[in-house]
Every structure is written in C-alpha cells, then in structure tokens.
PAGU-558534 format. One record per residue (C-alpha): residue in three letters; x, y, z; residue number from 0. Coordinates in steps of 0.05 Angstrom, whole numbers, plus 32768, in hexadecimal, padded with zeros to 4 digits. Layout:
BEGIN
<r res="ALA" x="X" y="Y" z="Z" n="NUM"/>
...
//
This chain:
BEGIN
<r res="MET" x="8260" y="872C" z="88DC" n="0"/>
<r res="MET" x="82A1" y="874B" z="88F5" n="1"/>
<r res="SER" x="82D8" y="871A" z="890A" n="2"/>
<r res="THR" x="82E3" y="870D" z="8954" n="3"/>
<r res="THR" x="831C" y="872B" z="897C" n="4"/>
<r res="ARG" x="8315" y="86FB" z="89B5" n="5"/>
<r res="PRO" x="8357" y="86D6" z="89C2" n="6"/>
<r res="ASN" x="8333" y="8695" z="89CF" n="7"/>
<r res="GLY" x="8307" y="869D" z="8992" n="8"/>
<r res="SER" x="82BC" y="869E" z="898B" n="9"/>
<r res="LEU" x="8284" y="866E" z="897B" n="10"/>
<r res="TYR" x="823C" y="8680" z="896A" n="11"/>
<r res="THR" x="8201" y="8656" z="8955" n="12"/>
<r res="LYS" x="81C3" y="8671" z="8935" n="13"/>
<r res="THR" x="8186" y="864C" z="891B" n="14"/>
<r res="GLU" x="8163" y="8655" z="88D8" n="15"/>
<r res="GLY" x="8128" y="8626" z="88D2" n="16"/>
<r res="LYS" x="8142" y="85E1" z="88E1" n="17"/>
<r res="THR" x="818A" y="85F4" z="88D2" n="18"/>
<r res="ALA" x="81BD" y="8607" z="8908" n="19"/>
<r res="ILE" x="81F4" y="8635" z="88EE" n="20"/>
<r res="VAL" x="8234" y="862D" z="8919" n="21"/>
<r res="GLU" x="8267" y="8664" z="890E" n="22"/>
<r res="PHE" x="82AC" y="8663" z="892C" n="23"/>
<r res="GLY" x="82E1" y="869A" z="892D" n="24"/>
<r res="HIS" x="8326" y="86AD" z="8945" n="25"/>
<r res="PRO" x="834F" y="86EC" z="8937" n="26"/>
<r res="ALA" x="838A" y="86C1" z="891F" n="27"/>
<r res="GLY" x="836D" y="86A7" z="88DD" n="28"/>
<r res="ASN" x="8333" y="8683" z="8900" n="29"/>
<r res="SER" x="8365" y="8653" z="8920" n="30"/>
<r res="PHE" x="8354" y="8627" z="895C" n="31"/>
<r res="PRO" x="836B" y="862E" z="89A3" n="32"/>
<r res="LEU" x="8356" y="85F0" z="89CE" n="33"/>
<r res="GLU" x="831E" y="8616" z="89F1" n="34"/>
<r res="LEU" x="82FD" y="8624" z="89AE" n="35"/>
<r res="LEU" x="8304" y="85DB" z="8997" n="36"/>
<r res="GLU" x="82E4" y="85C4" z="89D6" n="37"/>
<r res="ARG" x="82AB" y="85F5" z="89CF" n="38"/>
<r res="LEU" x="829F" y="85DE" z="8987" n="39"/>
<r res="GLU" x="829F" y="8595" z="899B" n="40"/>
<r res="LYS" x="8269" y="85A3" z="89D1" n="41"/>
<r res="GLU" x="8240" y="85CA" z="899F" n="42"/>
<r res="PHE" x="823E" y="8590" z="896E" n="43"/>
<r res="ASP" x="822A" y="8561" z="89A7" n="44"/>
<r res="THR" x="81F3" y="8592" z="89BD" n="45"/>
<r res="LEU" x="81D7" y="859C" z="8977" n="46"/>
<r res="SER" x="81D9" y="8551" z="896A" n="47"/>
<r res="GLU" x="81A3" y="8547" z="899F" n="48"/>
<r res="ASN" x="8179" y="8583" z="898A" n="49"/>
<r res="GLU" x="813A" y="8569" z="896A" n="50"/>
<r res="ASP" x="8129" y="85AC" z="894B" n="51"/>
<r res="ILE" x="816A" y="85A9" z="8920" n="52"/>
<r res="ARG" x="8173" y="857E" z="88E4" n="53"/>
<r res="VAL" x="81B0" y="859C" z="88C3" n="54"/>
<r res="ILE" x="81EE" y="85C1" z="88DD" n="55"/>
<r res="VAL" x="8215" y="85F3" z="88B3" n="56"/>
<r res="LEU" x="825E" y="85FF" z="88CA" n="57"/>
<r res="LYS" x="827D" y="8640" z="88B7" n="58"/>
<r res="SER" x="82B2" y="8672" z="88CF" n="59"/>
<r res="GLU" x="82B6" y="86BD" z="88D7" n="60"/>
<r res="GLY" x="82D2" y="86F2" z="88A9" n="61"/>
<r res="GLU" x="82E7" y="86F2" z="8861" n="62"/>
<r res="LYS" x="832E" y="86D6" z="8863" n="63"/>
<r res="ALA" x="8341" y="8692" z="887A" n="64"/>
<r res="PHE" x="830D" y="865C" z="888A" n="65"/>
<r res="CYS" x="833B" y="863E" z="88BD" n="66"/>
<r res="ALA" x="8386" y="8643" z="88CA" n="67"/>
<r res="GLY" x="8388" y="8603" z="88F4" n="68"/>
<r res="ALA" x="83A5" y="85FE" z="8939" n="69"/>
<r res="SER" x="83B8" y="863C" z="8963" n="70"/>
<r res="PHE" x="8402" y="8648" z="895B" n="71"/>
<r res="ASP" x="8404" y="866B" z="899F" n="72"/>
<r res="GLU" x="83E9" y="862C" z="89C2" n="73"/>
<r res="LEU" x="8416" y="85FE" z="8999" n="74"/>
<r res="LEU" x="8452" y="8628" z="89B2" n="75"/>
<r res="ALA" x="8439" y="8625" z="89FA" n="76"/>
<r res="VAL" x="8435" y="85D9" z="89FD" n="77"/>
<r res="SER" x="8466" y="85C6" z="8A34" n="78"/>
<r res="ASP" x="845C" y="857A" z="8A3B" n="79"/>
<r res="ALA" x="8441" y="853E" z="8A15" n="80"/>
<r res="GLU" x="8401" y="853C" z="8A3B" n="81"/>
<r res="ALA" x="83F0" y="8585" z="8A2C" n="82"/>
<r res="GLY" x="8403" y="8577" z="89E4" n="83"/>
<r res="LYS" x="83D4" y="853B" z="89E1" n="84"/>
<r res="LYS" x="839C" y="8563" z="8A01" n="85"/>
<r res="PHE" x="83A4" y="859B" z="89CE" n="86"/>
<r res="PHE" x="83A3" y="856E" z="898F" n="87"/>
<r res="GLY" x="836C" y="8547" z="89B1" n="88"/>
<r res="GLY" x="8341" y="8585" z="89A8" n="89"/>
<r res="PHE" x="8341" y="8579" z="895D" n="90"/>
<r res="ALA" x="8334" y="852F" z="896A" n="91"/>
<r res="GLY" x="82F8" y="8542" z="8996" n="92"/>
<r res="VAL" x="82D9" y="856F" z="8961" n="93"/>
<r res="ILE" x="82E1" y="853E" z="8928" n="94"/>
<r res="ASN" x="82C3" y="8506" z="8953" n="95"/>
<r res="ALA" x="8289" y="8534" z="8967" n="96"/>
<r res="MET" x="827C" y="8542" z="891D" n="97"/>
<r res="ARG" x="8280" y="84F7" z="890E" n="98"/>
<r res="ARG" x="824F" y="84E3" z="8944" n="99"/>
<r res="CYS" x="8221" y="851F" z="893A" n="100"/>
<r res="LYS" x="81DB" y="8508" z="8926" n="101"/>
<r res="LYS" x="81D2" y="8543" z="88F7" n="102"/>
<r res="LEU" x="81F2" y="854C" z="88B2" n="103"/>
<r res="ILE" x="8227" y="8581" z="88B3" n="104"/>
<r res="VAL" x="822F" y="85B0" z="8878" n="105"/>
<r res="GLY" x="8271" y="85D6" z="8874" n="106"/>
<r res="ARG" x="8272" y="861E" z="8858" n="107"/>
<r res="VAL" x="82BC" y="8629" z="8846" n="108"/>
<r res="HIS" x="82C8" y="8670" z="882C" n="109"/>
<r res="GLY" x="8315" y="8676" z="882F" n="110"/>
<r res="LYS" x="8357" y="8653" z="883A" n="111"/>
<r res="VAL" x="835B" y="8615" z="8865" n="112"/>
<r res="VAL" x="8399" y="85FD" z="8889" n="113"/>
<r res="GLY" x="83A9" y="85C2" z="88B4" n="114"/>
<r res="GLY" x="8372" y="85B0" z="88E7" n="115"/>
<r res="GLY" x="8342" y="85D9" z="88BC" n="116"/>
<r res="VAL" x="834A" y="85A6" z="8884" n="117"/>
<r res="GLY" x="8336" y="8571" z="88B8" n="118"/>
<r res="LEU" x="82F7" y="859A" z="88CB" n="119"/>
<r res="ALA" x="82E3" y="85A0" z="8882" n="120"/>
<r res="ALA" x="82EE" y="8556" z="8877" n="121"/>
<r res="ALA" x="82C4" y="8544" z="88B3" n="122"/>
<r res="CYS" x="8287" y="856A" z="8896" n="123"/>
<r res="ASP" x="8256" y="853E" z="8870" n="124"/>
<r res="TYR" x="8251" y="856F" z="8836" n="125"/>
<r res="VAL" x="827C" y="85AD" z="8826" n="126"/>
<r res="LEU" x="826B" y="85E9" z="87FB" n="127"/>
<r res="ALA" x="82A9" y="8616" z="87EE" n="128"/>
<r res="ALA" x="82BE" y="8657" z="87CF" n="129"/>
<r res="GLU" x="82F3" y="8659" z="8799" n="130"/>
<r res="ALA" x="8322" y="8679" z="87CF" n="131"/>
<r res="ALA" x="831E" y="8639" z="87F9" n="132"/>
<r res="ALA" x="8365" y="861E" z="87EA" n="133"/>
<r res="ILE" x="837F" y="85E9" z="881A" n="134"/>
<r res="LYS" x="83C4" y="85D8" z="8838" n="135"/>
<r res="LEU" x="83DD" y="85A6" z="886B" n="136"/>
<r res="SER" x="841C" y="85C9" z="8885" n="137"/>
<r res="GLU" x="8429" y="859D" z="88C1" n="138"/>
<r res="LEU" x="8468" y="8579" z="88A9" n="139"/>
<r res="SER" x="848A" y="85BC" z="889D" n="140"/>
<r res="ILE" x="8487" y="85C9" z="88E9" n="141"/>
<r res="GLY" x="849C" y="8584" z="88FF" n="142"/>
<r res="ILE" x="8458" y="8564" z="890D" n="143"/>
<r res="GLY" x="8424" y="8545" z="88DF" n="144"/>
<r res="PRO" x="83D9" y="8546" z="88D3" n="145"/>
<r res="PHE" x="83D2" y="8505" z="88FB" n="146"/>
<r res="VAL" x="8390" y="8515" z="891E" n="147"/>
<r res="ILE" x="836B" y="852D" z="88E1" n="148"/>
<r res="ALA" x="8389" y="84FA" z="88B0" n="149"/>
<r res="PRO" x="8350" y="84C8" z="88B8" n="150"/>
<r res="ALA" x="831D" y="84FC" z="88A8" n="151"/>
<r res="VAL" x="8346" y="8514" z="886C" n="152"/>
<r res="VAL" x="8350" y="84CD" z="8853" n="153"/>
<r res="ARG" x="8307" y="84BB" z="885B" n="154"/>
<r res="LYS" x="82F4" y="84F6" z="882E" n="155"/>
<r res="MET" x="832F" y="84FB" z="87FE" n="156"/>
<r res="GLY" x="8358" y="84BB" z="8801" n="157"/>
<r res="ASN" x="83A0" y="84AA" z="8812" n="158"/>
<r res="ALA" x="83BD" y="84C8" z="87D1" n="159"/>
<r res="ALA" x="839F" y="850C" z="87DF" n="160"/>
<r res="LEU" x="83B8" y="8509" z="8829" n="161"/>
<r res="ALA" x="83FD" y="84FA" z="880F" n="162"/>
<r res="GLU" x="83FB" y="8533" z="87DB" n="163"/>
<r res="LEU" x="83E5" y="8565" z="8810" n="164"/>
<r res="THR" x="8412" y="854B" z="8849" n="165"/>
<r res="LEU" x="8455" y="8540" z="8823" n="166"/>
<r res="ALA" x="8452" y="8584" z="8802" n="167"/>
<r res="PRO" x="8441" y="85AD" z="883F" n="168"/>
<r res="ASP" x="8454" y="85F0" z="8820" n="169"/>
<r res="GLN" x="8425" y="85E8" z="87E4" n="170"/>
<r res="TRP" x="83DE" y="8601" z="87E0" n="171"/>
<r res="LYS" x="83AA" y="85D7" z="87BA" n="172"/>
<r res="ASN" x="8372" y="85FF" z="879C" n="173"/>
<r res="ALA" x="8327" y="85F6" z="87A9" n="174"/>
<r res="TYR" x="831C" y="85D1" z="8767" n="175"/>
<r res="TRP" x="8352" y="859F" z="8779" n="176"/>
<r res="ALA" x="832F" y="8595" z="87BC" n="177"/>
<r res="LYS" x="82ED" y="858B" z="8799" n="178"/>
<r res="GLU" x="830B" y="8558" z="8768" n="179"/>
<r res="LYS" x="8327" y="8532" z="87A3" n="180"/>
<r res="GLY" x="82E3" y="8531" z="87C7" n="181"/>
<r res="LEU" x="82ED" y="8564" z="87FF" n="182"/>
<r res="TYR" x="82BD" y="8596" z="87E1" n="183"/>
<r res="ALA" x="827B" y="8585" z="87BF" n="184"/>
<r res="ARG" x="8276" y="85C7" z="879B" n="185"/>
<r res="VAL" x="82A1" y="8605" z="8791" n="186"/>
<r res="PHE" x="8287" y="864B" z="8783" n="187"/>
<r res="ASP" x="82A7" y="8688" z="8764" n="188"/>
<r res="ARG" x="828F" y="86B8" z="8796" n="189"/>
<r res="VAL" x="827F" y="86B5" z="87E1" n="190"/>
<r res="SER" x="823A" y="86D4" z="87D3" n="191"/>
<r res="GLU" x="822A" y="8698" z="87A8" n="192"/>
<r res="LEU" x="8244" y="8669" z="87DB" n="193"/>
<r res="ASP" x="8218" y="8687" z="8812" n="194"/>
<r res="LYS" x="81DB" y="8683" z="87E6" n="195"/>
<r res="GLU" x="81E7" y="863A" z="87D6" n="196"/>
<r res="VAL" x="81F7" y="8626" z="881D" n="197"/>
<r res="ALA" x="81B5" y="8644" z="8834" n="198"/>
<r res="LEU" x="818E" y="8622" z="87FC" n="199"/>
<r res="PHE" x="81B2" y="85DF" z="8806" n="200"/>
<r res="ALA" x="81A9" y="85DE" z="8851" n="201"/>
<r res="GLU" x="815E" y="85F1" z="884B" n="202"/>
<r res="LYS" x="8152" y="85B9" z="8818" n="203"/>
<r res="LEU" x="8179" y="8587" z="8842" n="204"/>
<r res="SER" x="8153" y="8598" z="8880" n="205"/>
<r res="SER" x="8111" y="858B" z="885C" n="206"/>
<r res="TYR" x="811F" y="8540" z="8853" n="207"/>
<r res="ASN" x="810A" y="8509" z="8881" n="208"/>
<r res="PRO" x="8134" y="8512" z="88C2" n="209"/>
<r res="GLN" x="8137" y="84C7" z="88CD" n="210"/>
<r res="ALA" x="8153" y="84BD" z="8886" n="211"/>
<r res="LEU" x="8187" y="84F3" z="8892" n="212"/>
<r res="LEU" x="819C" y="84D1" z="88D3" n="213"/>
<r res="GLU" x="81A2" y="848E" z="88B1" n="214"/>
<r res="MET" x="81C9" y="84AE" z="8878" n="215"/>
<r res="LYS" x="81F9" y="84CE" z="88AB" n="216"/>
<r res="LYS" x="8206" y="848A" z="88CA" n="217"/>
<r res="ILE" x="8215" y="846A" z="8886" n="218"/>
<r res="LEU" x="8244" y="84A2" z="8873" n="219"/>
<r res="TRP" x="826D" y="8496" z="88B2" n="220"/>
<r res="GLU" x="826C" y="8449" z="88B2" n="221"/>
<r res="GLY" x="82AE" y="842A" z="88C8" n="222"/>
<r res="THR" x="82C6" y="8464" z="88F3" n="223"/>
<r res="ASP" x="82B0" y="844C" z="8938" n="224"/>
<r res="GLN" x="82F8" y="8444" z="894E" n="225"/>
<r res="TRP" x="8307" y="848D" z="8942" n="226"/>
<r res="ASP" x="8301" y="84A1" z="898B" n="227"/>
<r res="ALA" x="833D" y="8478" z="899C" n="228"/>
<r res="LEU" x="8361" y="8482" z="8958" n="229"/>
<r res="LEU" x="835F" y="84CE" z="895A" n="230"/>
<r res="ASN" x="8374" y="84D2" z="89A1" n="231"/>
<r res="SER" x="83B0" y="84A6" z="8995" n="232"/>
<r res="ARG" x="83C1" y="84D3" z="895A" n="233"/>
<r res="ALA" x="83BC" y="850F" z="8988" n="234"/>
<r res="GLU" x="83F0" y="84ED" z="89B4" n="235"/>
<r res="ILE" x="8421" y="84EA" z="897B" n="236"/>
<r res="SER" x="8418" y="8533" z="8969" n="237"/>
<r res="GLY" x="841D" y="8547" z="89B2" n="238"/>
<r res="ARG" x="8460" y="8523" z="89B7" n="239"/>
<r res="LEU" x="847C" y="8540" z="8977" n="240"/>
<r res="VAL" x="8469" y="8588" z="8986" n="241"/>
<r res="LEU" x="849B" y="8586" z="89BF" n="242"/>
<r res="SER" x="84D5" y="8574" z="8992" n="243"/>
<r res="GLU" x="850B" y="85A8" z="8987" n="244"/>
<r res="PHE" x="84FF" y="85A7" z="893C" n="245"/>
<r res="THR" x="84B4" y="85B9" z="8946" n="246"/>
<r res="GLN" x="84C2" y="85EF" z="897C" n="247"/>
<r res="GLN" x="84F3" y="8613" z="894F" n="248"/>
<r res="ALA" x="84C7" y="860D" z="8913" n="249"/>
<r res="LEU" x="848D" y="8629" z="8938" n="250"/>
<r res="VAL" x="84B4" y="8665" z="8950" n="251"/>
<r res="LYS" x="84CB" y="8671" z="890A" n="252"/>
<r res="PHE" x="8485" y="866B" z="88ED" n="253"/>
<r res="LYS" x="8469" y="869B" z="8920" n="254"/>
<r res="LYS" x="849D" y="86CF" z="890E" n="255"/>
//
C-alpha cells in the first residue's frame, strides 16, 4: 500500500476472519498529529466492543519508519499550556484505549520507532518486529521527556531500560536490544517473514477461547487502573515544558 499524503494522516481498518488490522499513516515518518491520535483512540474503543473481533493487529504504512512519534509541526504550533496538555493527552488517550481494550493487540513493527511510537509498541500486548525496528527516545534532546509513555515503557521494559533510552536521547537501540528488554517478542530478518508470522500468530490467537483471551488481557494490565489520571498529569508536564524557550529553539533546529 502506498503511503498517505494527507496532512492529518490516515487510518484504515480491515478485517481478516476474527482479526481487525488497524493501519495508520502520515507523510512525515508516520508521526502523529492530534487528530490522528484521537481517531486511533476511538478505533480501539469501537473494536473493543465488536463481538466479531478477537484480536487487533496494529501496523503502519510504508517501508520506512514505523512511527516517528509526535508531529513536529503541531509541537511547534502549541501556544499555551492547555493546548500543550491537549496535544500530549492524545498519546495518553491512545495508550489508555489500548490498555482498556477488551481485545489483545498485536504490534507489527517494520521500521524505526521514535518517542511516542515506542509508547505505542509498549502498549501492545505482543509485538513482532523486523530487524530494522530500532528504537530511540529523543525527547530530552528537545527539552521535554517521554513522560506520558514512560509508564507503558516501564511496564514492558523496566526502569533501567527507560533510563538507558531516555538519558542517551541521541542513541539508537537495535531491535535485538529491544527484544532482550521485553519490548519485542520476536524479531525477523525480513519484513516478508514478519508479515507471514503476524498473520499466522493473529490467526492462531483468534482461535482461542475469547473469554480466556479477555481474562488474560485483564491480568496483563493488572495494577494500571490509575493510568487515566496518571497519563493526563504527565501530559500536563509535557504541555508546560514544550512552551519553554529551550524547547522552542530545539524544535526549530530539529525541523531544519
């Protein structure tokens, strides 16, 4: 499928058997403007209640980056703390929708993952990745931090991995490092192998007792009931910091 040219990105869902395949895209490295985050949140909520669906596969368009994180254009356009909180709240909304979704979510990660994209991968219940799926949390280098996604990253990878990623914001960690730390379940040499295994895995998973799948989902997310409030309070921190002179100058420099 060709990558979208729509400035607000695209979101498509198709069904194969009892599996819903949700595909997002954006011309800027599959990054997320707020509108696309809100659409993705609603899609997870809708699929959660769809009794014909047992498993969701989350993937992105194209052959390059899986997700470049937040939209730089929208970060630069934030003019007050409330707008900042609302923008970062978009990632909070998606992660919480993934958390409360009654279906297991399988991530198909084909390429590089930055910032908020790492949070999306961490909020999946099981992730299959290609060798090209290196990860990076670059937020500190632009004067903010991965505050909203940190709980999801820590839940999957632990505090030590969060520190390694966050405190070296210019360094990529390869897919095998991410697998070793628990973000990815399996890593494949080629995207063709990845796609084959994603289809097989989702089909097998969807054949299991749906009630058992739901109970397993609940167990996997035990102890996260406070995330609605927690992630929104983290969005407030990011929304405040993005207005700082340091961050504004860094964003302009990055964009150039």
